[in-house]
C-alpha positions in Angstrom: -0.4 0.2 -0.1 1.1 3.3 -0.7 1.4 5.8 1.6 3.0 9.2 2.0 3.0 11.7 5.5 4.1 14.7 5.5 4.5 16.4 8.6 3.5 20.1 8.1 5.8 23.1 10.1 2.9 24.9 11.0 1.6 23.4 14.1 -2.5 23.2 15.3 -2.5 25.1 19.1 -4.5 24.4 21.9 -6.0 27.0 23.2 -5.5 26.0 26.7 -1.2 25.2 25.8 -2.4 21.5 27.8 -1.6 19.9 24.7 1.4 19.3 22.1 -0.6 18.9 18.2 0.8 17.8 15.0 -0.8 18.6 11.4 0.3 15.8 9.1 -1.0 15.1 5.6 -1.7 11.7 4.4 -2.5 10.2 1.0 -2.9 6.4 0.9 -3.5 4.6 -2.7 -6.1 7.1 -4.0 -3.5 9.8 -5.6 -5.4 12.8 -5.1 -7.5 11.9 -1.8 -4.7 13.9 0.7 -6.4 13.7 4.3 -5.7 16.3 7.0 -4.9 14.6 10.2 -4.1 15.9 14.0 -1.9 13.8 15.8 -1.6 14.9 20.2 1.6 14.1 21.8 1.2 10.8 24.5 3.3 9.1 26.9 4.0 6.7 24.6 4.3 8.6 21.3 2.2 10.5 19.0 -1.4 9.0 18.2 -4.3 10.5 15.8 -7.0 12.5 17.3 -10.7 11.7 16.2 -10.2 14.7 13.8 -9.1 14.2 9.9 -10.5 16.1 6.9 -9.9 15.9 2.9 -7.7 18.7 2.3 -9.9 20.0 -0.5 -12.5 20.6 2.3 -10.0 22.4 4.7 -9.2 24.1 1.2 -12.7 25.0 0.1 -14.6 25.6 3.1 -12.8 26.9 5.9 -12.0 30.4 6.5 -11.5 30.8 10.2 -8.4 30.0 12.3 -10.4 27.5 14.3 -10.7 23.5 13.6 -12.7 21.3 15.8 -11.0 18.0 16.6 -14.4 16.6 18.3 -17.4 19.2 17.9 -19.6 17.0 20.4 -16.6 17.7 23.3 -15.8 21.4 21.9 -12.6 20.0 21.5 -10.5 22.5 18.9 -7.5 24.1 17.8 -6.1 27.0 16.4 -3.3 28.2 13.6 -5.7 26.5 11.1 -4.9 29.8 8.6 -1.1 29.1 8.6 -1.8 25.4 8.4 -3.8 26.2 5.3 -1.5 28.7 3.6 1.5 25.5 4.1 -0.7 23.2 2.6 -1.4 24.9 -0.8 2.4 25.5 -0.5 3.3 21.9 -0.3 0.1 20.0 -2.4 -1.4 22.9 -4.1 -0.8 21.4 -7.4 -2.4 17.9 -6.0 -5.2 19.7 -5.0 -6.0 21.8 -8.0 -5.9 18.3 -9.8 -8.3 16.6 -7.2 -10.9 19.8 -7.6 -10.8 19.3 -11.7 -11.5 15.7 -10.9 -14.0 16.1 -8.9 -15.9 18.8 -11.1 -15.7 16.3 -14.1 -17.0 13.6 -11.9 -19.8 15.7 -10.8 -20.7 17.0 -14.6 -20.8 12.9 -15.5 -23.0 12.4 -12.5 -25.3 15.3 -13.5 -25.3 14.2 -16.7 -25.9 10.5 -16.2 -28.9 11.9 -14.1 -30.2 14.1 -16.7 -30.1 11.2 -19.3 -31.7 8.8 -17.2 -34.7 11.0 -16.5 -35.2 11.8 -20.1 -35.7 8.3 -20.7 -38.2 8.1 -17.9 -40.2 10.6 -18.4 -40.4 9.8 -22.1 -41.2 6.0 -21.4 -44.5 7.8 -19.0 -45.2 9.5 -21.7 -48.8 7.7 -23.3 
């Protein structure tokens, strides 16, 4: 299994200063699905937190400086603007390709939906 991790220089910040976090970009077999995963430092090393997001979601849908790791527990980190900027610097080309692929898939899905609808409408006509 192909897996690549990039540990970011800009790190998430615990607003209470109780925990140390690490932001990692991870990609697996699906070449254009980068994921942002936050790790927390534990006594036995680094472990993932519950929070992880597709990088395209972070780029497209967040503009603030906080991100919830676990919204139910109101567990969040700060410094997201700097993390987002670093992501764009490091893998911006991959993100553009991923967004293009997704846009093409959405167009194809919409086209197939409309074709099925036209056939269904035609078959229903008396």
